[in-house]
N, C-alpha and C positions, 0 to 999 in steps of 0.2 A: 221575756223581756228585755227591749234595745232601750236603752237610752240617749238619744243626741243630745249630748253637751258643750258648746268651747274650752272647756274647764281641759285639763291633760290631764292624764289618765293618773301619773302621780302627784296630784295635787286629792285624790278623789283615793288612791290607794298609795299612802306615803309608801313608799321601797323606802329601808335606809341604810341597809345591809348591800345588800346588791349596784353597784358604779355601772351603768348601760352608759353604753357610746351611743350618747342618742343623735342625729342629723338632720337640715332640712334639705332634702331631695323635692327636682320640679319633673314630676311626669301627667303628660301628657296636657299643657298647663293647666298641672295644678300642682298645687304645693302640697307638701307629705312632708309630715315628721316619720321617721325612719330612728329604726333600730337595727345596730352596727353587728351583725354576725360573726364570729371567730370564722369562717368559710369565706367572706368580703360579698356574702352575701346582704341584700337590706328588705325588710320583712317593716312594711309603714302599721303604725303604733295611731299615726290620730289626721282625718282630711281636713289643709285651711285654703275655706276654700268661700267665697260669699256665694258659687254656683250651685243652685239647685242642680245641678244633671250631676255633678262628681260626684253629690252622696248617692248617686242616684247608681253610679258605673261599676259591677262590681268589681274587678278591677285594682276599684280603688279603694277593694274595700280594709278595714284595719288586719291584722291577720292575711295579708294579702302576703308578695314575696314581689316585686322588681325586677325585672326582664335587664339585667345588665347589659 
């Protein structure tokens, strides 16, 4: 089951051991919170939008990689 919430992933599942580089990025006129990986790629963690269409876009789903 998927539960959509405005809370951050870290608010629900706190992880003190691993310090990740989190950044905000704009893709397709939608702001997303991304995890910056070692290879310089960005993986979507959270969609930050008030437009319901952004949440239905498969390329903006959490876990997807952003095009460089």
